[in-house]
N, C-alpha and C positions, 0 to 999 in steps of 0.2 A: 077618694084616696087611692093613690097608686100603691100597689103591693108587689114587691119583688121577691121571688123565691130563688134561693140558692141551694144547690144540692151538691154535696161532696161525697161521691161514692168510692169506697175503698174496699180492700180485700177482707177486712174484718168487720167493718160497720159502715153505715151511711148516715151522715149528718145533714139535716135540712133546716134552714133558717128562713123565716119570712121577715122582711123589714118594710117600713113605709118609705115614702119619698125622702124623708129626712134621715133615714138610716136607723130609726128606732126599731128595735127588735119587737116583733108582734107575737111570734110563736117560733118554737124550735122543737125538733124531735130527732130521735136516733132510731134507725131501723137496721135490718140485717145487711150483709155485705152486698156490694153492687159493682164488682170488678167486671167490666164489659167482656173481658176475655174468658172469664170463669163462670159467670152467671148465665143461665138459660133465658130465653125470651120470657118464659112464664115467671121466673124468679125476678127479673127486672120489672115486669109488670106488677108483681106483688109489692115490690119495694115502693114503686111510684104510687100505687093505690093506697098504701099505708100512709105515705106522706100526705097525699091529697085529703085523706080522711081527717087529719089532725091539723090542717092548715086552712087559712082563709083562701078564697079564690084569688090566684095571683094575676097581676097585669102583665107580667113577663117572667120568664124562667131561664135560668142558666144552670145546666147540669154538667158538672165536671167529674168524670168517672175515670178511675184507674183502668188501664187496658184499652182506652180509646186511642188508636194509633193511626187509623186510616179514614178516608172518606166513607168507606163501606161501614166501618164501626160507627161513625157519626150518624149515618143514615139509618142504621139498624136501631140505635138507641132512640133517635128522634121519632121513628115510626112507632115505637112502643110507648114513648111518653105522650105522643099525640092521641093515643087511645084514651088516656086519662085526662089530658088537657087539650081537647081538639082545636079550640079557637084561641089559644094563648100563644103569643110570640115566644119562640124557644130558641135557645142556643145550646148546642152540645159541644163540649170540648173535653180536654183531659184534665186530670187532677192537678197537674203542675201549673197549668194556665191560671186556674182559680186561686191557687196558693200565691202565685206571683201578684195577682190582682189585689190580694189582701194587704200588700205592703202599704204602710202609711206614707213614707217619703216618696218623692218623685225624682225621676232622672231620665235622661235620654235613653239609657240602657239599663234594664233591670236584670239581674242574674239571681235566680233561685238556687240555693244550695240545700238540698234535702238530705237529711240523715235521720232516719227513724229505724224501723226494722230493716228497710232497704235504703238505697241511696240513688240520687240522680241530680243532674244539674240542667237547668233550663233557662234560656235567656230570651228576652224580647226587647226590641228597641221601639222608639217612637214612630218609626216608619212601618211598623208591623212585621219586620223581619224577625225570625226566630232561629235559635240554635239549641242543640241538645247534646249532652254527653252522659254516658252511664245508662242506667235503666235496663241492664242486661240480665237481671235476676241474680240470685245468690250464688249460683254455680259458676257463672261466667263473669260476674261483675260485683256490684254493690260494695265497691271499695269505700272504706270509711264509714260504713253503716253500723248500726248497733249489732247486727248479725256478724258482720266481718270482724269488728273489734272484739266481740266476745269469743268468736271462734279462734282468732289468732292468740288471744290471751289464754284460752283453755289449752290450746296445743302447747304453748310455751310452758304453762304450768305443769302439764303432764310430762313434757320432755325434761324439765328440770328435776321433777320427782324421780324419773328413771335414772338420771345421772347422779343425783346427790342422795337419794333415798331419804329425803327429809321433806315432810309436808309442811309448807309455809303457812303463815297466818292467813294470807289471802285465800289459800286453798280451803281453809276451815270455814271462812266466810262464804265461799261458794257452796260448800256442802250444806251449811246452815240455810242458805237461801233456797236450795233445791230440796231440802229435807232429806238429804242422803246421809248415810252413816260412814262411808269410807270411800277413798278414791276409786276403788274398783267399781263402785256403783255407778260411776260416771259412764261406763261403757254402755250399759243398758239404757241409761237415760239419754245419752247422745244419739244412740241408734233409733230411738223412738221420738225424739224431740222435734217439734215443728220449728220452722224458721223463726217465728215470733218468740218461742220459748227460749231459744238460744240467745236471741237479741236481748231478752230481759235480764240476762246475767251481766250485761255491760256496766250498769251502775255499781256493781260490786267491785269491779276492777277500777273504775274511776275513783272510788273511795280509797284506793291504795296507790295513787299516783306517785307516792314517795318511792315505790319500787322502780328502779331504773328501767327494767325490762318492760314494765307496764307503760311507763311514760314514753318509751321508744315506740311501742305498738300504737299508742294513741297519736303520737306525732306523725308516724308514717301514714296513718289513716287520714289525718287532717291534711297532710301535704298532697295525698292522692286526690282527695276531693277538691282541694284548692286548685290543683293543676287542671282538673276537668272544668271547674268554674272559669278559670282564666282562659281556657281554650274556647269556651262559649263566648266570652266577652270579646276575645281577639277575633273570633270568626265573624262577629258583627261590627268589626272595626271600631270598637268602643275606645274612647280616649279618656277625657277628663270626667264627664258626667256619667259615672257608673255607680249603681247601687247594688250591693250584694245583700241578698235577703236570706237569712238562715231560717230553715223550717224543719220540723220534725222533732221527735221526742228527745233525741240525743242533744241537739243544740239547745232546746228549750230547758233541759235539765242540767246541762254541763257547761257552765260558763268558761271553764278552762279550754274546752274543745273549740268553742267559738273564738277565743283569744288566739289559739294556735292557728286557726284558719285565717283570721284577720291578719296576723303577722306575715303569713306566707303570701297573702294577696296584696298587702301594702307594698311589698317589694316590687311588684309588677305594676300596681295601680296606686301610686302614692296619694292621689287626690280622691280616691274612691270613698263612698259612704257605706256604712254597714247598718243593718237592722235585723234584729231577731223577731221573727213573726210571732206576735203575741195573741192574735185573734184567730178564730177558726177559719179554715179555708172556705167554708160555706159562706162566710161574709164576703169574701172575695168574689164568689159566684154571684152574690146579691148585687155587687157593684157592676158586674158584667151584664146582669139581667137589666139593670137600670139603663145601661148604655144602649141596649137594644132599642129602647124607646126614644132616647135622647140623641143618638148619633146615627145618621143614615149609613155611615161607613161600616158600622158594626153589624147592621142588618144583613149585609152581604155575607157575613160569616155564619148566618143561620144555616142549618142543614137544608139543602135543596134536594128535590127528587133527583136521583142519580141519573145523569145522562150518559148512556153508553155510546162510545164513539169507536167505530172501526174505520181504519184508513182505506179499506177496500170496499167495493160495492158488488152488486150482483145485477146482471142485466135482466134477470127473470128469477122467479122463485126457485130456490134450490130444490132439486128433486128429493133431498132428504127431508124436506118439510111438507111435501105433498101427501095427500091421502092415497093409499093403495087400494084400488077398486077390488083387488082380489081378496083383501082382508077386511072388507067393509062389514062383514058379519062375524068377525073373528070371535067376539065374546059369546056368540051363540053356537059356534062350531063344536061338534063332538071332538073328542081327543084325537081319533085317527085322522080326521080331516085337518085339524089344526097342525098336527105333526107333519102331515104330508105337505101342507102349504109352506111351512117354515123350511123344510128340507128343499123344496122346489125353489124358494126364494134364495136361499143360501147357494143353491146349485147354479144360479145365474151369474154368480160373481166372476168365475174364470173368464167367461166370454166378455164381460165388461172390462176386465183388466187386459185382455188381449188387445182391445182397441186402443189402449195407451201403452202398449208394450215397448214401443220405440222410446217413449219418455222414460220408462223405467230403466231401460238399458243405459240411456244417457246418465241417469242418476247413479246407477251402480258404477259405471266407469269413473264418474267424478269422485265418488266416495272412495273407491279402490285406489285411485291415483293419490288422493289426499292422505289416506292412511299409509300408503307405501312411502310417502315422503315425510312421515312423522307427524302428520296432522291428526286431528281428532274429529269424531262424528258426534254431534249433539242432536238428540231428538227433543223437540219442544212441543208440548201440547197441553190441553186442559181436559179434565174429566177422563173419559175412556181413552181418548187419544193420548193424553199424557201418561196414563197408566200403561198402555201398550208400548209406548216408546221406552219407558223405564224398564218394562219387562224384557224387551229385546236387549237393551243395554246390559241388564243384570245377567243375562244368559251367555253373554260373550266370554267372560273370564273362565267359567268352568268348561265351556264347549271348545274354546280355541286357545286357552291359556293366554288370553290377551290381558294387557294391563287394564285395570278398571278405569283408568283415565282415558283409554282409547275411544270407547263408546260410552257416552253418558246420556242419561235421561233427565229432563227437566219438566216438572209438572207445575202448572199454576197453583199457587197455594202451598207449595212445598210438601214436606213429608206427610203432614196430616191429611192432605188431599188424597192420599192413596186409599184411605179408609172412609172418609166422609167429605161431603161437599164443603168447600170453603167459600162463603158468600162473597161475591164481588171479585174473586181472584181472577177468573178468566176474562173479566171485562177491564182489567188493569193494564193499560198500555205500558205505563212506566214500570210495572212489575216485570214485564218481559224484557224491557231494556236493562233494568237493574240486574236481572239474572245473567244476562250476557256479560255485563261488566264484572259481576262478582265471580263468575266462573272463569273469567280470564279468556274469553273467546278472542281469537286473533287470526291474522292472515295465515292461510294454510289449512284452517279448519273448515268443516262443512257443517252447517246448521240446517237440519231437516225439520221444517215446521209441519205440524199435522193438525188439521181442523176439518172435520167432516163437512160442515156447511161452508167452510172457507173464509170465515170472517172474524174469527176469535181475536179480540184486541190483544190479549196477552201474547199470543203467538206472533202477531204482526209487529208488536213492539220489539220482540226478540229478533225477528227477521230484519227489521229496520236497523237495529243496533249492530247486528252481525255484519250487515253490508258495510256500515260505516267503519267497522273494525277490520275490514278486508277479508272476511270469511266468505266462502262460497255458500250459496243457499239453494235448498231444494224445498218445494212445497207440495204436500200431498193433501188433496181434498176430493170430495165427491160431489162437487158443484161445477158442472161444465159452463155455467153462466157467470162465473166469477169475473169481476172487473178490477184488475190490479193496476194502480197508477204506475207510470213508467219508472219512477224512482224506486219503486219497491219490487219490480219484476225480479223473480228468482232466476238463478241460472238454469234451473229445470223446474217446470210446472207439470205436475201430474194431476189432472182433473177428470177422474173417471165418473161416468154416469151409471150408478147402480140402480137408479129408479127409486121409488118411494119405499120406505120401510114397512114391515108388517104392522108395527105400531107407529103411527105417524110421529116423526121426529125422534124416534128412539134410535139414535145412531150407534148404540152399543151392539146393534144387531148386524145387518149386512155391512155397514160402514166399519164396524169393529172387526168383523172377520176379514174384510178386504185390507184393512190397515195391517193386521197381523201378517197376512200373506205378503204384502209389499215390504214390510220391515224385515221379514224372514229373508226375502230375496236380497235386500240391501246388504245385510250383515253376512249372510252365508256366502254369497259370491265374492264380496269384498275380502273376507277372510281366506277364501280359497285362493284369491289372487296374491295374498301375502304368504302363500306356501304352507298354510295350516291344514290343507287337505291334500291327500294323494289318492287319485281315483275318486272313490266316494267314501274314503276312510278318514276319520279325524285323527291326524297324526300329531296334533298338539293339544289334545284335550288334557284337562287337569283332573286326574283320577283321585278325587278327594274322598271317595267312599267305596264300599265293597263292590257295588254294582259297576262303577266306573273302572275300578281296578281290573275286574274280570273282563270288561270290554277292552281295556288297554292290552291285556294279555292276548286276546283274540286278534286284535289289530296287528300286534307284532308277529304273531303266528302267520297271519295272512300275508304279511309283507316279506317275511324271511323264510317261510317254509319250515321253521323250527318247531320243536315240541312245546307244549304248554309250560313245562318246567324250565326249559331253556329261556323261553320268553320272559317268564316271571323273574328268573334270576338276573337276566339282563336289565329288566326294569328296576329291580331293587338296587342294582349296582349304579344305575344312572338316575337315581332319585325319582323314578316313575315318570321320566320324560320320554315319551314314545319315540320321538325322532332320534334321540341319543341312544336308546336301546336298540333300535333298528341298525344304526351305524355300528354299534358294538358287535352286532352279529353279522357284519359283513354287508349291510345294505339290503335293499329290496331285491328279491329274487323273482317276483311275479309281476307280470304286466297287468293291464286292465282285464278284469274278468267279466264274462257275459252276465 
């Protein structure tokens, strides 16, 4: 007997169902939440182990989890599941895919419209193409969801109470539902309520659709969701054979909401079919599990070991990856010897950088010219390289009063990568390309890629896209053996040889220090060329705190020969802009000082 296991992992619970080859349910269970973005590896392993303990041994498995967005997410979940079911064919996908697979009717294009606590639309056609709209979370999206409808109605309810000083019947029903005593209690409740708790108020408002303002809120939500669904269908060039599948607690419990969406969609797709999903999404996962065995084209969708591809090569091992003979006994060294060794290793950096000084000069001139013409500088890196780029970019506005847009830092994995590693981010070529598009890189800009060993795919994806968009490129690495294809050659290549690290491969050490030095050179000299430095004084710093204001006073004193009180008064009159304060006091009186 063939046994197919379907798993539907969500943010509040995980449903698992086993069926035989005829679709007869053999067993089912519910365990804790399994959102791939929120659950740890240990938590996911625990969920899968609990499911395995209460199910027969499956012949094939499909796991559809909320939070699965990328190949890296799929690979991570698959690796954890394989610990529990090592020899079982497995497919990992997202929860929208399995919900859509659960539809009874067939069509060339199926569009899932989900409205539960959150909302999202997802479409797939018979050619395997897909489209998605929504799924941005309750702060940025979730239009037409239970949360959105409840929140809009609650706001309207409170606003009407403020204007009319009358608490309506629907307000009383809301208080009854929440076990609150008066409208003022809603303040504390709302400040502490989870997204799901707010969404649970929606049925109270649906029960009072006779109120025109409630009907208007519900209509607006339905039209917003319908527009997203139509966008998905249009994106797949769907015509006559379109099936719209309604899923989620709002659609399952509110027929009027389904009807509102149907009416909006029929105007654009008059021949469309509609279905309210009546079975658990886990059964859709069971269907996909069965297809793993029956359809060879589906097998290609099983998670495969991730193949990391870099468009550049290396003619020899990067020095950053070699063992350092001077630190071979580092773990046994006494503290004085270990400290002396690390200071000596760091001290070798300036000589290494002097050997590529000409390339650094060319990069500085390129950057300064671009910034002078209104262009921007983008640092792009992963891990330590990305953090150092972002650090240099963040220090330019307070140091030089530059617009935050002038120098920007981009790190693989985005903001959360500043604090913790984001699995798969640095190996994502498309991620680098997308960052260039989303940040609006254009001709006249300079993109400076940073990669210690020289081969980081995310960085090279960014460099490739930057060149296509007409931006100049600079590449900083510490691998003199790097082999870059002609089509990716940067305008300036800086490939310094720092030798091996004290800890083999730990490029946060010498490579990190050298990166900071080079980036300091880039931004400091470029800003000086923009007139933000006089002599060695920062005449355009942004004195945003007491220390910097005292420094601004001293700079004005140095440049004008005036007293501290005169300098401070001039700065206060000119909004603490050093250059303007100097001009107010008659301009600079002193030349360069020894």
